[in-house]
N, C-alpha and C positions, 0 to 999 in steps of 0.2 A: 504494500500500500504506500502511496505517496505521502509525504509529510505536509501537514497543514497547521497553520497557526490561527487560533481563535482569539479574538480580541473583545474585551468587554467595552461597553459604552453606556453612558447614562449620567443622570444628575447626581450630585453629591448626596450621600446618606440614603441612597436607594437600595443598598445591600449588595453591591457588586462583589466586594471582597468576601462577604459572608457566603455568597452564592458559590464563589470559586472554592472556598474552603469546604463547603458541603459537597461539591462535586469531586474534589481532588484530595482533600485532607491536608492541603498546604495553605498556611497562612501567608498571604503575599504581602502583608504589612510587616516589613522587616525593620523599619526605623523606629526608634524609641518614641519620637514625636508622634508618629502615626498611631502607635498604640495608646499613647497618653491622650491624644485629642480625639481618637476614634474616627479619623478620616484618613483616606489614602492621599498621600502627598506626592509620592514618586511611583514609578512603574513597579509592578510586582509580577513575578513569573511563577508559573506552575505547569503541570502537565496532567492530561486526562488519560487514564488507562482505558483503552478501548477493548471490546470483547474479543477481537481478533489478535490481541497481543501487541498491537501498535500503540503509539502514544501521540496525542495531539498537544502541541504547545499552547499555553494560554498566557496572554498578556493582559494583566489587570491594570486599568488606567485610572488615574484620579478623576473625580467628577467635579470638584470645586472649580469655579470659574477662574480663580487665581492660579490654578495649576494646569490650564489648558495647554501651555507649552510643553509640559511633561507628558500630557496625554498624547500630543502630536508626535513626540519623539518615539513613542511606542506603537502608534497606529499605522506607521508606514509599511510594516512588514506583515500585516495580518491578511488572512484569506477569507475568514468568515467573521461576521459580526454577531455578538451576543448582546443585544440591546436590553438593558435592565431598567424597568419602570416599577416604582413602588406602588402597590395597590392603594395605599392610604393617601398618596399625593398625586398620582397620575403624571401626565407629561409636564415637565418643567423646562426652564430656559436652557440648561445644559443638555437636556434630552434632545432638544431641537438642534443645538449647536453641534453636538457629537454626531447626530444623524447627518447633518450637512457636511461635516468634515469627512465622514465615511464615504459619502457619495462623491465628494471631490477627489478622494483617493482611489476611486474606481472600484470600491468594494460593492458587489451586487448580490451577495448571498448572505443569509444569516437567519436568525430567529429572535423572538422576543420572549424574555422571561419577566413575568409580572410577579414581583416578590412581595413578601410580607402579607400574603393572602390570609394568614391566620389572625391578622389584626383588624380585618374589615368584615362587615356583614355581606351576605350573598347579594342583596339588592345593590349595595354600593359597588361591589365588584363587577356586576353585570353592566351597570351604567358606565363605570370607568373603562371597561373593555370596549364598549361601543365608541366612547370618545377616543380611545387609543387607535382603533381601526380607522376612524375618520382622520386622525392626525397622520397616520401612515399611508393614507390612500394615494398620495402622489409621490411616495418614496420608493426606494428599491426593496423595502420590506412590506410592500402593500399586500403581497400574497404569502408572506412568511408565516410559519407557525407561531402562535401566541400561546404560551404555556403558563398558567397560574402555578406558582411554586412557593414553598416556604423553606428557607434554609434552616429554620428553627425546628420545625416539626418533620421535615423530610417530605412533605406533600409535593407531589409532582416531579420529584427529582429524577426518578427512574425514567419517566416519560421524556424529560429534558435530555437525559443522556442518550436515549434512543434517537431523538431528533438530531442531536449533535453528531451522532455516528452516521446517520443518513447524509447529513450535510457534508461531513468529511469525505464520505465515499463519492459524493457527486462533485466535490470541488476539483478543479483542474490541476491544482498544485503548481509548483514552481519548476523552472527549467534547470536541471542539474548538468546540462551539457555546455552551458555558457561559461565564460570566465567567472570565477567566484566573486561575490560581493557581499559584504556584511556591514551595514551601518551600525556604528558603535553607540549603544544606548546606556552603557554602564562601564566604568573603569574603576578597578580597585587593586590593592596589593595584598597578596597572600604570603604570610611568613614562610620562607623556605622555597617559595615558587617564584615570587616576583609579581610583575604586572599581569593582570588578567582583564580582558575586555569581553563583554558579552553583547550579543545582538542576534537578530534573526538573519539567518543565511538566506538571502532573497534570490540568489542565483548561484549556479555552479556547485562545486564541492571543494572541500579543503582537507588536506591531510597533514599529519605530523611531519615536521621537518621541512615543510615547504616554505619558500620565500613569499612574502606578502609585501604590499606597499600601502602605506597610510596616505589617503587623499584628504584634502587637497595639498598637503605639504610635500607629498611624494617622498616620504622617508621610508627606507627599506627596513624590514624586520623579518624574523624567522619564527615559525611556530614551534614551540617546545612541546606542548601537549594540548589535547582537546577534550572537552566534556560536553555531553548531550544529556539533558535531564539528570544531571548529577553523576553520570557514569562516564568513565574514560573511554574514548573511542579512537581508532586509528584514522578514521575519516568521517567528516560530517557532510551532509548533503542539503541541498536547497529545501527550505521549508522547516528546518529544525532551528530551535533555540540553541545557541552554541556559546560556550565559554572557551576563549582562546588564551592560553598562557604564552606570552611572547618572551623570547630571549632578550635580555639586556635592554629592555624598554623601560622608560621611566613613566610613572603614572601621570605626571604633570605635562608630559609631551603628547598625550593622547586624549583629547577632549571628547566629551559626548558630542556627537554630530560629525565626527570624523568617519571615514569609510575605509575599511580594510578591503582590499581587492587585489586581483591578480596584477602583478607588475606590468605597466604599459597598457592596461585595459581601459583607462579613463583619461580624459583630458580636462583638467581644471580650467576654469575661465572666470572672467569678471563680468561676463554678459551671457544672456540666454534668450533665445527666441522661443516664444510659448504660444499655445492656444489657451484662451482665458474663458472662464465662466463665472458669472456672479450668481450667488445663491438667490433663489426666488424670494426668500424672506429676509434678505439682507436689509439692514436698517439704513444703509448708505449706498451711494453710487461709487463706482471705481473711477477715479479721476485721472486724467493724463498728468504725469509728473508727480503722482502720489508717492510718498515715502511709506513703505510697507514692511511688515515682517514676512519673510519667506521661510516656510517650513517644508523641509524635504528630507525624507528618510528620518534619521534621528536628530537632524541638525536644524538650526535656525540662524538666519542672518538678515541684515537690513538691505533693502534694495529700493531703487527708484523705478517706477513704471513709465515706459514710453509706449503709448498706444499707437498702433499703425493704422494706415488707411484714412488719415485725417480726422479720426475720432477724438473727441475731447473727453468723453466719459462713456462708461458702460452702466446701464441701469440694472436693477435687480432682475434676474432671469435672462439677461442678455449675454451673448457670446462675442468674442472678437479675438484679435491677434495683437501681440505686443512684444516688446523687448524689455527684459529685466536687467538693470545695471546694478551690480552688487558693490558693497563697501569692502568686501574681502572675497578671496577666491572661493568658488563653489565647485564641487565635483558631482556631476549628474550625468545621466544617459538619456538619449532620446526615448520617449515613451514613458518616462517617469512622471508620476503624479506629484502635485505639490498643493499646498494650501497658503493663501494670503490672508493676513490679518492687518488691520489698520495699525499705524504707528501709535496713534493715540486718538480716541480711546482704543484699548485692545479688544477689538471685535473681529470675528471671522467674517470676511466679506465674500470670498470666492477662492478660486484656485484654477487648476488647469493641468496641462500636459506639456512636458518639455518637447520641443520640436528640433531644436539645434542647440546643443550645449556649449558650442564655441563659435558663435557667429561674429561677423564684422558689425561695426556700429551702423545702424540704419537712421536715415532721416525719417521723422514721423510721416511725412507725405510721400515717401518712396513707394511708387507703384510696383517696381521690381521686387522690393522686399516683401510686399504684401502677397504678390503672386507666388513667390518662393515659399512663404509660410503656408499658403493654401495647398500647394502641392505636397509639402512635407506633412500636412495634416490629413489630407484625403487621397493622395496619389499612391500608385503602386511603387514597388521598389525602383523600377527603372526611372519613373518620373522623379522620385526623390533623389536618386543619384544625379540626374541631370540638373535638378533644381540646385543642389549643393554645388555642383561644378560651376553653374552660372553665378552662384553667390560668391565663389572664390575669384571671379573675374579673371584677370590676367595672371593670377598666381598658378603655378604648376602644382598639381595635387596628386599624391600617391593614393592608390586604392585603399591602403591601410587607414589613412586619415579619414576617408569617406566612410569606411566601415565603422570606425570609432564614433564618428559624428552620428551615424544612424543606428549604432548599437546592433549591428547585424554581422553575420559571418563574412569574412573577407572574400571567401571563394564566391559567394553569391554576388558581391559587389563587382568582382572581377568579371564574372559572367555577364552582368549588365553592361559593364564598360566595353567589353568586346563586341556585344551586340550593337551598342550605340556607335562604336567606331565603324563597324560594318555599314551602318545606316548613314554615316557621314555626319553624325551629330557631335562627335568628339574627336579630338586629335590625340593619338598615342605618341608619347615621347619616350626617350630611353629610360631604362630602369623603372618602368611601371608608373611613369608620371603621365597625367592627363590634363588636357585643356579643352574647354568647350569651343565648338566652331564659332559661336557668336563672339566669344572672347578673342578668337583669332581675327575675326573681322574688325573688332575694336582695335586690335594691335595694328592691323593694316591701316586704319584711319590715323592712328597715332604716328605710325611710321611716315605717312604722307605729310603730316603736320611737321614732324621733325625735319624731313627733307626740304620742305618748302622754306622753313626757317634757315636751313643750311644754305640753300641756293641764294636766298636773299643776302646773307652775310658773306657768301663766297661765290659771287657770280661768275668767276673765271675757272672755278674747279669743276671738273666733269662730274664728280659724284662724291658721296660720303663713303669713306672706307668702311668695310664690313665691321671691324671691331668698334669703330665709333658709333655706327648705327645700332649695333647690338647692345652696347653699353647704355646708350640713351633710351633704347626701346625697352630693355629688360634689365634694369640695374640690379646687380646682386645675383643674377642667375648664372649658372654654370655655362661656360662658352659652348659646350656641345649642345645643350638644350636651346640656347639662344640661336645658334646657327641653324638648328632644325626649324625653328620658327621663321627665321629670316628666309630660308630656302622655300618654305611653304608659302610665304607671302610673295616671294619672287615668282613662284609658279602661278600665282593668282594675278600677277601683273599689278600688284599694289605699287611696285616700282620696277625699274629695269636696270640692267647693268650699265654702269657709267664710269668709264676709265677703270681705275683700280677698285671701284666700289659700286655704289648704286645711286640712281637719280630718278626723279619723277619722269613719267613717260613723255611729257611734253616739254621737258627742259632743254633749252638750246643756249650754248654759250655765245654771247655777243660782246665783242670788244669795242670799247669806246675809241675814238681817234687817238686819244692820249695813250691808252693801253696798247693799241696796235703799234704806235710809234716806239714805245718802250720794248715791245716784243721784238720788233724788227732790229732795233739797235743791239739788243742782247744776243740775238741769234748771230748777227754779224760778228760780234765780239768773239763768240765761241767758234765760229767758222774760221776766223783768222787765227785764233790761238791753237786750235786743234788739240794736240796731245799735251799742251802746257796751258790748260784752261785757267781762267780767273777763279779764285776761290770765293766761297760765300761771304766771309767777312769783308773782303775787298769790294765785292759787288754791292753789298748793303751800304758800305761807307761811301762809295762813289755815287750812290743814288739815295742818299739819306734824306734829301728834300722831296723825293718822289714817293708820295703816299701809296701810289698804286703799284710800285715796283715789287714788293713782296707777293702781291696777288698774281702779278704777271709771271714771276718765277715759279710759284706753285702751279700755275696753269700749265707751263711748259713741262713740269715734272709729271703732272696728272696725265697729260696727253702722251707722255712717253717720248717727247721730242728730246728732252734732257733726261739723263739717268744719274742718280746719285750713287757713287761708288763708296763714299764715306759721308759723314754728316756735312762736311765742308767742301767736298770735291765733286763736281759734276762734269759729265761729258755729253756731247751730242750722241744720240743713239747710233747715228750713222758712223760716227768715228769709233765707237765701241765695236761695231760690226767689222770695221776695217782692222781694228786691233786684233780681234779674234781670228780673222783671216791670216794676219801676219804670224800669229802664234802657231796656227796650223802649219804654215809653210816651214817655220823653224822646226817644229816637231817632226816633220817629215824628213828633215835634213839631219837632225841630231837626236840622240837617245834621250837627252835631258836638255831642257831650255833653261839657261840661267837668267837671273834678273838682268845681268849686263847685256846678254843677247837680246832680250826683249826690249830693254831701254834703247839700245842702239837701233833696233828695227823701227821703233816709233819716233826716234829722234827727239826724245824727251828726257826729263830728269828721272833719277832713281825713285823719287817720292811718288810721282804720278804712275810710273810703271808698276811699282809695288802695290799701289792702291787698287789698280785694275786686277792684278794677279790675286790679291787677297779676296776681292769680290768673287772671282771665279772659283777660288778655293771654297768659299762659303756656300756657293751654289752647287758645288760638287762637279764642276766642269773640269777642274784641274786638281792635281794632288802633288804635294811637295815630296820630292825624293832627293835626299842628300842636299847638295847645293843648288839643285835645279827643280824643274817641274815637268810633269808629263800630263798628257790628256788622261782624264779619269776613265 
């Protein structure tokens, strides 16, 4: 049988703890103050022995309005609700609030125990039951069994146990195949053992000796030992209440609200995209910009609500989408339920479902963000994967990150991505990175803007070099990935080859009369100098008053009329061709061509001859052997 957690709910002093004690024999009030005051303050834990030998965990929650936060820290892991209503008082404020909280957390099965029936007359009980049915008529417990019981006399207790057994058998249970996750609801130190944390194992399984990670701090720990229902076990599985003894962990470093989980299985964040729902009987509206208490798992933190779609508020009973911005990091998964309470006064107003645990910041009026959230809320896996890729924009995304965002198996995400790639919706990059085709189009537009600006500032250059364009287009990305995007955009004719780089398709170099005059004079100077050319510092000094001269020089280099053999030495390309022919002739005559041989053939100085030879060495055209060189 699968493991199931039953959670109590109901108003203070309606007999939840007494009922659990009658069912299980366990007094869940463990604090001295609880025993002295006669009310539950913190979470209590017990287990119910079932006829088939299995055990169902029970979480007993406080009912007093001052301890709702404690109630919420234990309600997140329950599968079945045991709503407790005292026969002598009927439905009270925390009855309704607890019921609303359970519905927000997605709990849809349970039963109702009407306690203290030994204290009321039959007529009163019948009237109270009718009122209770009316109160539950629009809740998930509208068709649930209602059982009059007395923890004091034992009346109805066996019937309640049978109902709970039936509910446990019908409950779907939790998934033990996923990475394990355990929200921490209690931390204490045991002499001789060290730090122990307890919680409901809501996903996966956990074994002795395994490595675990505490989120959101991402601290690494190791499991020393495990207990389930007071018994030591080698492995605990989803749906069980578990006590985890951690090696070398300090109690003060593990707060209630932290999450123990498989290393690398979660992504903490400061924001969260969510689907929202306001309770029908909420006393207030949910306003854009509200400061709220966010309750998730066993934790609580403060957040600011940003409603999306241009909404300023959500009224009682309304639904919508929003982004929660936290005051400290939060670790959650897509599909998780949460509850929202006002900052002041502390009242439960609504809750919802996590859609994206690590989104980018959205503008409230963003249509794209709203469409993304709608797909994440109601789309199939393929639509969700595509929506997240679109949300990442021009960032390259690995399949693993998408799987973490969606809290699904990576293999399923890979299958979706391959299908989307085949349909032309996404672009596959190296090492399992992906980019949506819409984002590729956006990069094409960005590249055209970059090139237009480049042409305006460099009207005599044929094009922007690949590395310049790649760095401006995709700053911080690996060169191989950037080059793949550049090539894809080139194939789409977002730009065309231009000299040593790329240019806009309609770009044409046009020299002004002054620029043409400088170009003619410069070429004449190189033609006359041939293999003893003027060097760059001298050229710039001679033309220091000519603002256009550096552009003209770059223009000749871009067009390949001039070639740089070193940072300061340039030759006409036609002269370098002649030099290469001269080297070939020497190589045919001699086994090795010395620097002096080559210098004399060109009728130049040693410096210029050596600069040419070293260029050819770098290009792999020649190789140095002894005192001379040979063709490579």
